[in-house]
All heavy atoms as atom14 arrays in JSON, in Angstrom:
{
  "sequence": "MRERLPIEMDNLELPKEEKIVSERQVSYGFANILYLLGLIITVGSVLVVVFLGNR",
  "atom14_mask": [
    [1, 1, 1, 1, 1, 1, 1, 1, 0, 0, 0, 0, 0, 0],
    [1, 1, 1, 1, 1, 1, 1, 1, 1, 1, 1, 0, 0, 0],
    [1, 1, 1, 1, 1, 1, 1, 1, 1, 0, 0, 0, 0, 0],
    [1, 1, 1, 1, 1, 1, 1, 1, 1, 1, 1, 0, 0, 0],
    [1, 1, 1, 1, 1, 1, 1, 1, 0, 0, 0, 0, 0, 0],
    [1, 1, 1, 1, 1, 1, 1, 0, 0, 0, 0, 0, 0, 0],
    [1, 1, 1, 1, 1, 1, 1, 1, 0, 0, 0, 0, 0, 0],
    [1, 1, 1, 1, 1, 1, 1, 1, 1, 0, 0, 0, 0, 0],
    [1, 1, 1, 1, 1, 1, 1, 1, 0, 0, 0, 0, 0, 0],
    [1, 1, 1, 1, 1, 1, 1, 1, 0, 0, 0, 0, 0, 0],
    [1, 1, 1, 1, 1, 1, 1, 1, 0, 0, 0, 0, 0, 0],
    [1, 1, 1, 1, 1, 1, 1, 1, 0, 0, 0, 0, 0, 0],
    [1, 1, 1, 1, 1, 1, 1, 1, 1, 0, 0, 0, 0, 0],
    [1, 1, 1, 1, 1, 1, 1, 1, 0, 0, 0, 0, 0, 0],
    [1, 1, 1, 1, 1, 1, 1, 0, 0, 0, 0, 0, 0, 0],
    [1, 1, 1, 1, 1, 1, 1, 1, 1, 0, 0, 0, 0, 0],
    [1, 1, 1, 1, 1, 1, 1, 1, 1, 0, 0, 0, 0, 0],
    [1, 1, 1, 1, 1, 1, 1, 1, 1, 0, 0, 0, 0, 0],
    [1, 1, 1, 1, 1, 1, 1, 1, 1, 0, 0, 0, 0, 0],
    [1, 1, 1, 1, 1, 1, 1, 1, 0, 0, 0, 0, 0, 0],
    [1, 1, 1, 1, 1, 1, 1, 0, 0, 0, 0, 0, 0, 0],
    [1, 1, 1, 1, 1, 1, 0, 0, 0, 0, 0, 0, 0, 0],
    [1, 1, 1, 1, 1, 1, 1, 1, 1, 0, 0, 0, 0, 0],
    [1, 1, 1, 1, 1, 1, 1, 1, 1, 1, 1, 0, 0, 0],
    [1, 1, 1, 1, 1, 1, 1, 1, 1, 0, 0, 0, 0, 0],
    [1, 1, 1, 1, 1, 1, 1, 0, 0, 0, 0, 0, 0, 0],
    [1, 1, 1, 1, 1, 1, 0, 0, 0, 0, 0, 0, 0, 0],
    [1, 1, 1, 1, 1, 1, 1, 1, 1, 1, 1, 1, 0, 0],
    [1, 1, 1, 1, 0, 0, 0, 0, 0, 0, 0, 0, 0, 0],
    [1, 1, 1, 1, 1, 1, 1, 1, 1, 1, 1, 0, 0, 0],
    [1, 1, 1, 1, 1, 0, 0, 0, 0, 0, 0, 0, 0, 0],
    [1, 1, 1, 1, 1, 1, 1, 1, 0, 0, 0, 0, 0, 0],
    [1, 1, 1, 1, 1, 1, 1, 1, 0, 0, 0, 0, 0, 0],
    [1, 1, 1, 1, 1, 1, 1, 1, 0, 0, 0, 0, 0, 0],
    [1, 1, 1, 1, 1, 1, 1, 1, 1, 1, 1, 1, 0, 0],
    [1, 1, 1, 1, 1, 1, 1, 1, 0, 0, 0, 0, 0, 0],
    [1, 1, 1, 1, 1, 1, 1, 1, 0, 0, 0, 0, 0, 0],
    [1, 1, 1, 1, 0, 0, 0, 0, 0, 0, 0, 0, 0, 0],
    [1, 1, 1, 1, 1, 1, 1, 1, 0, 0, 0, 0, 0, 0],
    [1, 1, 1, 1, 1, 1, 1, 1, 0, 0, 0, 0, 0, 0],
    [1, 1, 1, 1, 1, 1, 1, 1, 0, 0, 0, 0, 0, 0],
    [1, 1, 1, 1, 1, 1, 1, 0, 0, 0, 0, 0, 0, 0],
    [1, 1, 1, 1, 1, 1, 1, 0, 0, 0, 0, 0, 0, 0],
    [1, 1, 1, 1, 0, 0, 0, 0, 0, 0, 0, 0, 0, 0],
    [1, 1, 1, 1, 1, 1, 0, 0, 0, 0, 0, 0, 0, 0],
    [1, 1, 1, 1, 1, 1, 1, 0, 0, 0, 0, 0, 0, 0],
    [1, 1, 1, 1, 1, 1, 1, 1, 0, 0, 0, 0, 0, 0],
    [1, 1, 1, 1, 1, 1, 1, 0, 0, 0, 0, 0, 0, 0],
    [1, 1, 1, 1, 1, 1, 1, 0, 0, 0, 0, 0, 0, 0],
    [1, 1, 1, 1, 1, 1, 1, 0, 0, 0, 0, 0, 0, 0],
    [1, 1, 1, 1, 1, 1, 1, 1, 1, 1, 1, 0, 0, 0],
    [1, 1, 1, 1, 1, 1, 1, 1, 0, 0, 0, 0, 0, 0],
    [1, 1, 1, 1, 0, 0, 0, 0, 0, 0, 0, 0, 0, 0],
    [1, 1, 1, 1, 1, 1, 1, 1, 0, 0, 0, 0, 0, 0],
    [1, 1, 1, 1, 1, 1, 1, 1, 1, 1, 1, 0, 0, 0]
  ],
  "atom14_positions": [
    [[23.2, -19.15, 36.81], [22.14, -18.44, 36.12], [21.34, -17.6, 37.12], [21.15, -18.0, 38.26], [21.19, -19.45, 35.45], [21.79, -20.12, 34.25], [20.65, -21.27, 33.45], [19.37, -20.18, 32.92], [0.0, 0.0, 0.0], [0.0, 0.0, 0.0], [0.0, 0.0, 0.0], [0.0, 0.0, 0.0], [0.0, 0.0, 0.0], [0.0, 0.0, 0.0]],
    [[20.88, -16.47, 36.62], [20.07, -15.63, 37.49], [18.65, -16.19, 37.57], [18.15, -16.74, 36.59], [19.99, -14.21, 36.94], [21.34, -13.53, 36.99], [21.21, -12.08, 36.61], [20.73, -11.96, 35.22], [20.54, -10.82, 34.59], [20.75, -9.69, 35.22], [20.13, -10.79, 33.36], [0.0, 0.0, 0.0], [0.0, 0.0, 0.0], [0.0, 0.0, 0.0]],
    [[18.06, -16.03, 38.7], [16.68, -16.46, 38.86], [15.77, -15.4, 38.26], [15.96, -14.2, 38.47], [16.36, -16.68, 40.33], [17.11, -17.85, 40.94], [16.7, -18.03, 42.39], [15.65, -17.5, 42.79], [17.46, -18.69, 43.1], [0.0, 0.0, 0.0], [0.0, 0.0, 0.0], [0.0, 0.0, 0.0], [0.0, 0.0, 0.0], [0.0, 0.0, 0.0]],
    [[14.78, -15.84, 37.54], [13.84, -14.9, 36.93], [12.65, -14.7, 37.85], [12.17, -15.64, 38.49], [13.36, -15.42, 35.58], [14.48, -15.51, 34.58], [13.96, -15.9, 33.25], [15.05, -15.97, 32.29], [14.93, -16.35, 31.05], [13.75, -16.74, 30.6], [15.95, -16.37, 30.25], [0.0, 0.0, 0.0], [0.0, 0.0, 0.0], [0.0, 0.0, 0.0]],
    [[12.17, -13.47, 37.88], [11.02, -13.15, 38.71], [9.75, -13.61, 37.99], [9.65, -13.48, 36.77], [10.95, -11.65, 38.98], [12.1, -11.09, 39.8], [11.97, -9.57, 39.87], [12.1, -11.67, 41.2], [0.0, 0.0, 0.0], [0.0, 0.0, 0.0], [0.0, 0.0, 0.0], [0.0, 0.0, 0.0], [0.0, 0.0, 0.0], [0.0, 0.0, 0.0]],
    [[8.78, -14.13, 38.7], [7.53, -14.53, 38.05], [6.74, -13.3, 37.6], [6.71, -12.28, 38.28], [6.79, -15.3, 39.14], [7.36, -14.79, 40.4], [8.79, -14.42, 40.12], [0.0, 0.0, 0.0], [0.0, 0.0, 0.0], [0.0, 0.0, 0.0], [0.0, 0.0, 0.0], [0.0, 0.0, 0.0], [0.0, 0.0, 0.0], [0.0, 0.0, 0.0]],
    [[6.14, -13.42, 36.44], [5.34, -12.33, 35.89], [3.9, -12.8, 35.8], [3.62, -13.85, 35.24], [5.85, -11.92, 34.49], [7.26, -11.4, 34.59], [4.92, -10.89, 33.86], [7.88, -11.1, 33.26], [0.0, 0.0, 0.0], [0.0, 0.0, 0.0], [0.0, 0.0, 0.0], [0.0, 0.0, 0.0], [0.0, 0.0, 0.0], [0.0, 0.0, 0.0]],
    [[3.0, -12.02, 36.36], [1.58, -12.34, 36.28], [0.92, -11.41, 35.27], [1.06, -10.19, 35.37], [0.92, -12.18, 37.65], [1.43, -13.16, 38.67], [0.74, -12.98, 39.99], [-0.28, -12.27, 40.04], [1.23, -13.55, 40.98], [0.0, 0.0, 0.0], [0.0, 0.0, 0.0], [0.0, 0.0, 0.0], [0.0, 0.0, 0.0], [0.0, 0.0, 0.0]],
    [[0.22, -12.01, 34.3], [-0.47, -11.21, 33.31], [-1.96, -11.4, 33.49], [-2.48, -12.49, 33.29], [-0.05, -11.61, 31.89], [1.39, -11.31, 31.59], [1.84, -11.73, 29.91], [0.9, -10.54, 28.99], [0.0, 0.0, 0.0], [0.0, 0.0, 0.0], [0.0, 0.0, 0.0], [0.0, 0.0, 0.0], [0.0, 0.0, 0.0], [0.0, 0.0, 0.0]],
    [[-2.64, -10.32, 33.87], [-4.09, -10.39, 34.05], [-4.82, -10.16, 32.74], [-5.78, -10.84, 32.43], [-4.55, -9.35, 35.08], [-4.0, -9.66, 36.46], [-3.76, -10.86, 36.73], [-3.82, -8.72, 37.25], [0.0, 0.0, 0.0], [0.0, 0.0, 0.0], [0.0, 0.0, 0.0], [0.0, 0.0, 0.0], [0.0, 0.0, 0.0], [0.0, 0.0, 0.0]],
    [[-4.37, -9.19, 31.95], [-5.05, -8.82, 30.72], [-4.27, -9.42, 29.55], [-3.15, -8.99, 29.26], [-5.13, -7.29, 30.61], [-5.97, -6.86, 29.44], [-6.54, -7.7, 28.75], [-6.04, -5.57, 29.22], [0.0, 0.0, 0.0], [0.0, 0.0, 0.0], [0.0, 0.0, 0.0], [0.0, 0.0, 0.0], [0.0, 0.0, 0.0], [0.0, 0.0, 0.0]],
    [[-4.84, -10.41, 28.87], [-4.15, -11.07, 27.77], [-4.5, -10.47, 26.41], [-4.02, -10.94, 25.39], [-4.48, -12.57, 27.77], [-4.05, -13.33, 29.03], [-4.49, -14.78, 28.93], [-2.55, -13.24, 29.22], [0.0, 0.0, 0.0], [0.0, 0.0, 0.0], [0.0, 0.0, 0.0], [0.0, 0.0, 0.0], [0.0, 0.0, 0.0], [0.0, 0.0, 0.0]],
    [[-5.35, -9.43, 26.38], [-5.73, -8.81, 25.12], [-4.64, -7.83, 24.67], [-3.93, -7.25, 25.49], [-7.05, -8.06, 25.26], [-8.23, -8.97, 25.54], [-9.52, -8.18, 25.68], [-9.49, -6.95, 25.47], [-10.53, -8.79, 26.0], [0.0, 0.0, 0.0], [0.0, 0.0, 0.0], [0.0, 0.0, 0.0], [0.0, 0.0, 0.0], [0.0, 0.0, 0.0]],
    [[-4.56, -7.67, 23.36], [-3.61, -6.7, 22.82], [-4.11, -5.29, 23.1], [-5.31, -5.04, 23.11], [-3.44, -6.9, 21.31], [-2.78, -8.19, 20.88], [-2.82, -8.32, 19.37], [-1.35, -8.25, 21.38], [0.0, 0.0, 0.0], [0.0, 0.0, 0.0], [0.0, 0.0, 0.0], [0.0, 0.0, 0.0], [0.0, 0.0, 0.0], [0.0, 0.0, 0.0]],
    [[-3.2, -4.36, 23.31], [-3.65, -2.98, 23.54], [-4.26, -2.4, 22.27], [-3.82, -2.69, 21.16], [-2.37, -2.24, 23.92], [-1.27, -3.08, 23.37], [-1.75, -4.49, 23.38], [0.0, 0.0, 0.0], [0.0, 0.0, 0.0], [0.0, 0.0, 0.0], [0.0, 0.0, 0.0], [0.0, 0.0, 0.0], [0.0, 0.0, 0.0], [0.0, 0.0, 0.0]],
    [[-5.29, -1.59, 22.45], [-5.96, -0.98, 21.31], [-5.27, 0.34, 20.98], [-4.97, 1.14, 21.86], [-7.43, -0.74, 21.62], [-8.19, -2.02, 21.83], [-9.64, -1.74, 22.12], [-10.39, -3.05, 22.34], [-11.79, -2.84, 22.68], [0.0, 0.0, 0.0], [0.0, 0.0, 0.0], [0.0, 0.0, 0.0], [0.0, 0.0, 0.0], [0.0, 0.0, 0.0]],
    [[-5.04, 0.54, 19.68], [-4.4, 1.79, 19.26], [-5.46, 2.86, 19.07], [-6.53, 2.61, 18.55], [-3.66, 1.57, 17.94], [-2.51, 0.62, 18.03], [-1.8, 0.47, 16.7], [-2.12, 1.23, 15.77], [-0.93, -0.38, 16.6], [0.0, 0.0, 0.0], [0.0, 0.0, 0.0], [0.0, 0.0, 0.0], [0.0, 0.0, 0.0], [0.0, 0.0, 0.0]],
    [[-5.11, 4.04, 19.51], [-6.02, 5.16, 19.31], [-5.82, 5.7, 17.9], [-4.69, 5.84, 17.44], [-5.75, 6.26, 20.33], [-6.02, 5.83, 21.76], [-5.71, 6.95, 22.74], [-5.5, 8.09, 22.28], [-5.69, 6.69, 23.93], [0.0, 0.0, 0.0], [0.0, 0.0, 0.0], [0.0, 0.0, 0.0], [0.0, 0.0, 0.0], [0.0, 0.0, 0.0]],
    [[-6.93, 6.0, 17.25], [-6.84, 6.54, 15.89], [-6.43, 8.01, 15.97], [-6.99, 8.78, 16.75], [-8.17, 6.42, 15.16], [-8.53, 5.01, 14.83], [-9.79, 4.96, 14.0], [-10.13, 3.52, 13.64], [-11.35, 3.45, 12.84], [0.0, 0.0, 0.0], [0.0, 0.0, 0.0], [0.0, 0.0, 0.0], [0.0, 0.0, 0.0], [0.0, 0.0, 0.0]],
    [[-5.46, 8.37, 15.14], [-5.02, 9.74, 15.08], [-5.85, 10.45, 14.02], [-5.85, 10.05, 12.85], [-3.51, 9.82, 14.74], [-2.7, 9.12, 15.83], [-3.09, 11.27, 14.58], [-1.24, 9.0, 15.5], [0.0, 0.0, 0.0], [0.0, 0.0, 0.0], [0.0, 0.0, 0.0], [0.0, 0.0, 0.0], [0.0, 0.0, 0.0], [0.0, 0.0, 0.0]],
    [[-6.55, 11.47, 14.43], [-7.41, 12.2, 13.5], [-6.59, 13.35, 12.94], [-6.11, 14.21, 13.67], [-8.67, 12.74, 14.22], [-9.51, 13.55, 13.26], [-9.45, 11.59, 14.82], [0.0, 0.0, 0.0], [0.0, 0.0, 0.0], [0.0, 0.0, 0.0], [0.0, 0.0, 0.0], [0.0, 0.0, 0.0], [0.0, 0.0, 0.0], [0.0, 0.0, 0.0]],
    [[-6.41, 13.34, 11.63], [-5.67, 14.44, 11.0], [-6.65, 15.35, 10.28], [-7.73, 14.93, 9.85], [-4.64, 13.9, 10.02], [-5.28, 13.2, 8.99], [0.0, 0.0, 0.0], [0.0, 0.0, 0.0], [0.0, 0.0, 0.0], [0.0, 0.0, 0.0], [0.0, 0.0, 0.0], [0.0, 0.0, 0.0], [0.0, 0.0, 0.0], [0.0, 0.0, 0.0]],
    [[-6.26, 16.59, 10.15], [-7.14, 17.56, 9.52], [-7.24, 17.33, 8.02], [-8.27, 17.57, 7.41], [-6.63, 18.97, 9.8], [-6.68, 19.33, 11.27], [-6.1, 20.7, 11.52], [-5.73, 21.38, 10.55], [-6.01, 21.1, 12.69], [0.0, 0.0, 0.0], [0.0, 0.0, 0.0], [0.0, 0.0, 0.0], [0.0, 0.0, 0.0], [0.0, 0.0, 0.0]],
    [[-6.16, 16.87, 7.43], [-6.13, 16.71, 5.99], [-5.79, 15.28, 5.64], [-4.84, 14.71, 6.18], [-5.08, 17.65, 5.4], [-4.97, 17.58, 3.91], [-3.94, 18.56, 3.41], [-3.74, 18.33, 1.98], [-2.58, 18.41, 1.38], [-1.52, 18.72, 2.07], [-2.47, 18.18, 0.1], [0.0, 0.0, 0.0], [0.0, 0.0, 0.0], [0.0, 0.0, 0.0]],
    [[-6.54, 14.7, 4.74], [-6.26, 13.34, 4.31], [-5.11, 13.36, 3.3], [-5.03, 14.26, 2.47], [-7.5, 12.72, 3.65], [-8.66, 12.52, 4.6], [-8.39, 11.41, 5.6], [-7.62, 10.5, 5.32], [-9.02, 11.49, 6.75], [0.0, 0.0, 0.0], [0.0, 0.0, 0.0], [0.0, 0.0, 0.0], [0.0, 0.0, 0.0], [0.0, 0.0, 0.0]],
    [[-4.24, 12.38, 3.37], [-3.13, 12.3, 2.45], [-3.64, 11.74, 1.13], [-4.29, 10.71, 1.09], [-2.01, 11.39, 3.01], [-0.89, 11.26, 2.01], [-1.53, 11.92, 4.34], [0.0, 0.0, 0.0], [0.0, 0.0, 0.0], [0.0, 0.0, 0.0], [0.0, 0.0, 0.0], [0.0, 0.0, 0.0], [0.0, 0.0, 0.0], [0.0, 0.0, 0.0]],
    [[-3.36, 12.45, 0.06], [-3.81, 11.96, -1.24], [-2.6, 11.54, -2.06], [-1.53, 12.15, -1.98], [-4.61, 13.04, -1.98], [-3.84, 13.7, -2.91], [0.0, 0.0, 0.0], [0.0, 0.0, 0.0], [0.0, 0.0, 0.0], [0.0, 0.0, 0.0], [0.0, 0.0, 0.0], [0.0, 0.0, 0.0], [0.0, 0.0, 0.0], [0.0, 0.0, 0.0]],
    [[-2.78, 10.48, -2.81], [-1.7, 9.96, -3.64], [-2.02, 10.25, -5.09], [-2.03, 9.36, -5.92], [-1.54, 8.46, -3.41], [-1.09, 8.15, -1.99], [-2.0, 7.73, -1.04], [0.23, 8.29, -1.62], [-1.6, 7.45, 0.25], [0.64, 8.02, -0.34], [-0.28, 7.6, 0.59], [0.13, 7.34, 1.86], [0.0, 0.0, 0.0], [0.0, 0.0, 0.0]],
    [[-2.28, 11.5, -5.42], [-2.63, 11.89, -6.77], [-1.49, 11.67, -7.74], [-1.7, 11.31, -8.9], [0.0, 0.0, 0.0], [0.0, 0.0, 0.0], [0.0, 0.0, 0.0], [0.0, 0.0, 0.0], [0.0, 0.0, 0.0], [0.0, 0.0, 0.0], [0.0, 0.0, 0.0], [0.0, 0.0, 0.0], [0.0, 0.0, 0.0], [0.0, 0.0, 0.0]],
    [[-0.26, 11.9, -7.28], [0.9, 11.74, -8.16], [1.05, 10.28, -8.58], [1.29, 9.99, -9.74], [2.16, 12.23, -7.45], [3.39, 12.17, -8.31], [3.51, 13.0, -9.4], [4.41, 11.29, -8.01], [4.64, 12.95, -10.2], [5.53, 11.24, -8.8], [5.66, 12.07, -9.9], [0.0, 0.0, 0.0], [0.0, 0.0, 0.0], [0.0, 0.0, 0.0]],
    [[0.87, 9.36, -7.63], [0.97, 7.94, -7.95], [-0.17, 7.53, -8.87], [0.01, 6.7, -9.76], [0.95, 7.11, -6.68], [0.0, 0.0, 0.0], [0.0, 0.0, 0.0], [0.0, 0.0, 0.0], [0.0, 0.0, 0.0], [0.0, 0.0, 0.0], [0.0, 0.0, 0.0], [0.0, 0.0, 0.0], [0.0, 0.0, 0.0], [0.0, 0.0, 0.0]],
    [[-1.34, 8.12, -8.68], [-2.48, 7.82, -9.53], [-2.22, 8.29, -10.96], [-2.55, 7.6, -11.92], [-3.73, 8.5, -8.96], [-5.0, 7.94, -9.56], [-4.99, 6.91, -10.21], [-6.09, 8.64, -9.34], [0.0, 0.0, 0.0], [0.0, 0.0, 0.0], [0.0, 0.0, 0.0], [0.0, 0.0, 0.0], [0.0, 0.0, 0.0], [0.0, 0.0, 0.0]],
    [[-1.6, 9.45, -11.12], [-1.26, 9.96, -12.45], [-0.24, 9.04, -13.11], [-0.35, 8.72, -14.3], [-0.73, 11.41, -12.36], [-1.88, 12.34, -11.97], [-0.1, 11.85, -13.66], [-1.45, 13.75, -11.65], [0.0, 0.0, 0.0], [0.0, 0.0, 0.0], [0.0, 0.0, 0.0], [0.0, 0.0, 0.0], [0.0, 0.0, 0.0], [0.0, 0.0, 0.0]],
    [[0.75, 8.59, -12.35], [1.76, 7.68, -12.92], [1.13, 6.35, -13.33], [1.5, 5.76, -14.34], [2.89, 7.43, -11.91], [3.82, 8.6, -11.66], [4.85, 8.22, -10.61], [4.5, 9.04, -12.93], [0.0, 0.0, 0.0], [0.0, 0.0, 0.0], [0.0, 0.0, 0.0], [0.0, 0.0, 0.0], [0.0, 0.0, 0.0], [0.0, 0.0, 0.0]],
    [[0.17, 5.87, -12.54], [-0.52, 4.63, -12.88], [-1.29, 4.79, -14.18], [-1.22, 3.93, -15.07], [-1.48, 4.25, -11.75], [-2.37, 3.09, -12.08], [-1.88, 1.79, -12.09], [-3.71, 3.29, -12.4], [-2.7, 0.72, -12.41], [-4.54, 2.24, -12.72], [-4.03, 0.96, -12.72], [-4.84, -0.1, -13.05], [0.0, 0.0, 0.0], [0.0, 0.0, 0.0]],
    [[-2.01, 5.89, -14.33], [-2.77, 6.13, -15.56], [-1.83, 6.3, -16.75], [-2.11, 5.79, -17.84], [-3.65, 7.37, -15.4], [-4.84, 7.21, -14.46], [-5.56, 8.54, -14.3], [-5.78, 6.15, -14.96], [0.0, 0.0, 0.0], [0.0, 0.0, 0.0], [0.0, 0.0, 0.0], [0.0, 0.0, 0.0], [0.0, 0.0, 0.0], [0.0, 0.0, 0.0]],
    [[-0.72, 6.98, -16.56], [0.25, 7.16, -17.64], [0.83, 5.81, -18.07], [0.95, 5.52, -19.27], [1.36, 8.1, -17.2], [2.42, 8.46, -18.23], [1.77, 9.21, -19.4], [3.51, 9.29, -17.6], [0.0, 0.0, 0.0], [0.0, 0.0, 0.0], [0.0, 0.0, 0.0], [0.0, 0.0, 0.0], [0.0, 0.0, 0.0], [0.0, 0.0, 0.0]],
    [[1.17, 4.97, -17.12], [1.67, 3.63, -17.44], [0.64, 2.79, -18.15], [0.96, 2.03, -19.08], [0.0, 0.0, 0.0], [0.0, 0.0, 0.0], [0.0, 0.0, 0.0], [0.0, 0.0, 0.0], [0.0, 0.0, 0.0], [0.0, 0.0, 0.0], [0.0, 0.0, 0.0], [0.0, 0.0, 0.0], [0.0, 0.0, 0.0], [0.0, 0.0, 0.0]],
    [[-0.62, 2.92, -17.75], [-1.7, 2.18, -18.38], [-1.88, 2.63, -19.83], [-2.04, 1.8, -20.73], [-2.98, 2.38, -17.58], [-4.16, 1.49, -17.93], [-3.81, 0.04, -17.64], [-5.37, 1.9, -17.13], [0.0, 0.0, 0.0], [0.0, 0.0, 0.0], [0.0, 0.0, 0.0], [0.0, 0.0, 0.0], [0.0, 0.0, 0.0], [0.0, 0.0, 0.0]],
    [[-1.83, 3.93, -20.07], [-1.97, 4.47, -21.43], [-0.82, 4.0, -22.31], [-1.03, 3.6, -23.46], [-2.07, 6.0, -21.38], [-3.41, 6.42, -20.76], [-1.93, 6.62, -22.77], [-3.51, 7.89, -20.44], [0.0, 0.0, 0.0], [0.0, 0.0, 0.0], [0.0, 0.0, 0.0], [0.0, 0.0, 0.0], [0.0, 0.0, 0.0], [0.0, 0.0, 0.0]],
    [[0.39, 4.04, -21.79], [1.56, 3.6, -22.56], [1.45, 2.11, -22.88], [1.76, 1.68, -24.0], [2.87, 3.92, -21.79], [3.07, 5.43, -21.76], [4.06, 3.21, -22.4], [4.21, 5.87, -20.89], [0.0, 0.0, 0.0], [0.0, 0.0, 0.0], [0.0, 0.0, 0.0], [0.0, 0.0, 0.0], [0.0, 0.0, 0.0], [0.0, 0.0, 0.0]],
    [[1.01, 1.31, -21.93], [0.88, -0.12, -22.15], [-0.17, -0.43, -23.22], [0.07, -1.23, -24.13], [0.49, -0.83, -20.83], [1.48, -0.54, -19.85], [0.4, -2.33, -21.03], [0.0, 0.0, 0.0], [0.0, 0.0, 0.0], [0.0, 0.0, 0.0], [0.0, 0.0, 0.0], [0.0, 0.0, 0.0], [0.0, 0.0, 0.0], [0.0, 0.0, 0.0]],
    [[-1.32, 0.22, -23.12], [-2.38, 0.0, -24.11], [-1.92, 0.47, -25.48], [-2.14, -0.21, -26.5], [-3.68, 0.72, -23.68], [-4.7, 0.74, -24.81], [-4.26, 0.05, -22.45], [0.0, 0.0, 0.0], [0.0, 0.0, 0.0], [0.0, 0.0, 0.0], [0.0, 0.0, 0.0], [0.0, 0.0, 0.0], [0.0, 0.0, 0.0], [0.0, 0.0, 0.0]],
    [[-1.24, 1.6, -25.55], [-0.71, 2.09, -26.83], [0.3, 1.13, -27.43], [0.28, 0.87, -28.64], [0.0, 0.0, 0.0], [0.0, 0.0, 0.0], [0.0, 0.0, 0.0], [0.0, 0.0, 0.0], [0.0, 0.0, 0.0], [0.0, 0.0, 0.0], [0.0, 0.0, 0.0], [0.0, 0.0, 0.0], [0.0, 0.0, 0.0], [0.0, 0.0, 0.0]],
    [[1.17, 0.58, -26.6], [2.17, -0.36, -27.1], [1.51, -1.63, -27.63], [1.9, -2.15, -28.68], [3.14, -0.73, -25.98], [3.81, 0.41, -25.51], [0.0, 0.0, 0.0], [0.0, 0.0, 0.0], [0.0, 0.0, 0.0], [0.0, 0.0, 0.0], [0.0, 0.0, 0.0], [0.0, 0.0, 0.0], [0.0, 0.0, 0.0], [0.0, 0.0, 0.0]],
    [[0.51, -2.12, -26.93], [-0.19, -3.32, -27.39], [-0.9, -3.06, -28.71], [-0.87, -3.89, -29.63], [-1.18, -3.81, -26.31], [-2.11, -4.88, -26.85], [-0.43, -4.34, -25.09], [0.0, 0.0, 0.0], [0.0, 0.0, 0.0], [0.0, 0.0, 0.0], [0.0, 0.0, 0.0], [0.0, 0.0, 0.0], [0.0, 0.0, 0.0], [0.0, 0.0, 0.0]],
    [[-1.54, -1.91, -28.84], [-2.22, -1.58, -30.09], [-1.25, -1.45, -31.25], [-1.54, -1.89, -32.37], [-3.03, -0.29, -29.92], [-4.26, -0.4, -29.02], [-4.93, 0.96, -28.86], [-5.24, -1.42, -29.57], [0.0, 0.0, 0.0], [0.0, 0.0, 0.0], [0.0, 0.0, 0.0], [0.0, 0.0, 0.0], [0.0, 0.0, 0.0], [0.0, 0.0, 0.0]],
    [[-0.09, -0.85, -31.02], [0.92, -0.73, -32.08], [1.4, -2.1, -32.5], [1.54, -2.38, -33.7], [2.1, 0.15, -31.59], [3.3, 0.03, -32.51], [1.67, 1.61, -31.5], [0.0, 0.0, 0.0], [0.0, 0.0, 0.0], [0.0, 0.0, 0.0], [0.0, 0.0, 0.0], [0.0, 0.0, 0.0], [0.0, 0.0, 0.0], [0.0, 0.0, 0.0]],
    [[1.65, -2.98, -31.56], [2.12, -4.33, -31.91], [1.02, -5.09, -32.68], [1.31, -5.79, -33.65], [2.53, -5.11, -30.64], [2.73, -6.58, -30.92], [3.79, -4.5, -30.03], [0.0, 0.0, 0.0], [0.0, 0.0, 0.0], [0.0, 0.0, 0.0], [0.0, 0.0, 0.0], [0.0, 0.0, 0.0], [0.0, 0.0, 0.0], [0.0, 0.0, 0.0]],
    [[-0.23, -4.94, -32.28], [-1.32, -5.66, -32.95], [-1.5, -5.15, -34.37], [-1.62, -5.92, -35.31], [-2.63, -5.53, -32.14], [-3.83, -5.98, -32.96], [-2.53, -6.35, -30.86], [0.0, 0.0, 0.0], [0.0, 0.0, 0.0], [0.0, 0.0, 0.0], [0.0, 0.0, 0.0], [0.0, 0.0, 0.0], [0.0, 0.0, 0.0], [0.0, 0.0, 0.0]],
    [[-1.52, -3.82, -34.56], [-1.8, -3.28, -35.89], [-0.59, -3.33, -36.83], [-0.72, -3.62, -38.01], [-2.3, -1.85, -35.79], [-3.7, -1.77, -35.24], [-3.99, -0.95, -34.16], [-4.72, -2.53, -35.79], [-5.28, -0.86, -33.65], [-6.01, -2.45, -35.28], [-6.29, -1.63, -34.21], [0.0, 0.0, 0.0], [0.0, 0.0, 0.0], [0.0, 0.0, 0.0]],
    [[0.61, -3.08, -36.31], [1.79, -3.07, -37.16], [2.47, -4.43, -37.25], [3.29, -4.65, -38.11], [2.8, -2.02, -36.67], [2.31, -0.57, -36.72], [3.42, 0.36, -36.24], [1.91, -0.18, -38.15], [0.0, 0.0, 0.0], [0.0, 0.0, 0.0], [0.0, 0.0, 0.0], [0.0, 0.0, 0.0], [0.0, 0.0, 0.0], [0.0, 0.0, 0.0]],
    [[2.13, -5.33, -36.33], [2.76, -6.65, -36.34], [2.16, -7.59, -37.35], [2.78, -8.6, -37.69], [0.0, 0.0, 0.0], [0.0, 0.0, 0.0], [0.0, 0.0, 0.0], [0.0, 0.0, 0.0], [0.0, 0.0, 0.0], [0.0, 0.0, 0.0], [0.0, 0.0, 0.0], [0.0, 0.0, 0.0], [0.0, 0.0, 0.0], [0.0, 0.0, 0.0]],
    [[0.99, -7.28, -37.89], [0.35, -8.18, -38.84], [0.64, -7.82, -40.29], [-0.02, -8.31, -41.18], [-1.18, -8.15, -38.64], [-1.57, -8.82, -37.33], [-0.86, -9.69, -36.86], [-2.68, -8.4, -36.76], [0.0, 0.0, 0.0], [0.0, 0.0, 0.0], [0.0, 0.0, 0.0], [0.0, 0.0, 0.0], [0.0, 0.0, 0.0], [0.0, 0.0, 0.0]],
    [[1.61, -6.99, -40.53], [1.94, -6.59, -41.91], [2.76, -7.64, -42.6], [3.54, -8.35, -42.11], [2.7, -5.26, -41.92], [1.79, -4.12, -41.57], [2.53, -2.85, -41.74], [1.56, -1.76, -41.63], [1.77, -0.56, -42.08], [2.91, -0.27, -42.67], [0.88, 0.36, -41.95], [0.0, 0.0, 0.0], [0.0, 0.0, 0.0], [0.0, 0.0, 0.0]]
  ]
}
């Protein structure tokens, strides 16, 4: 087996990441629209089942 060299660690803290400043914030408008559309479809389906299911 090879002999391993000793390693001395003086700083035991994790390195801090620098924040990358971007000019434009990423917006998830498309996902927000899909969420609202899914919510509307779900509420509509529940209302149809409640009103038409009691006949």
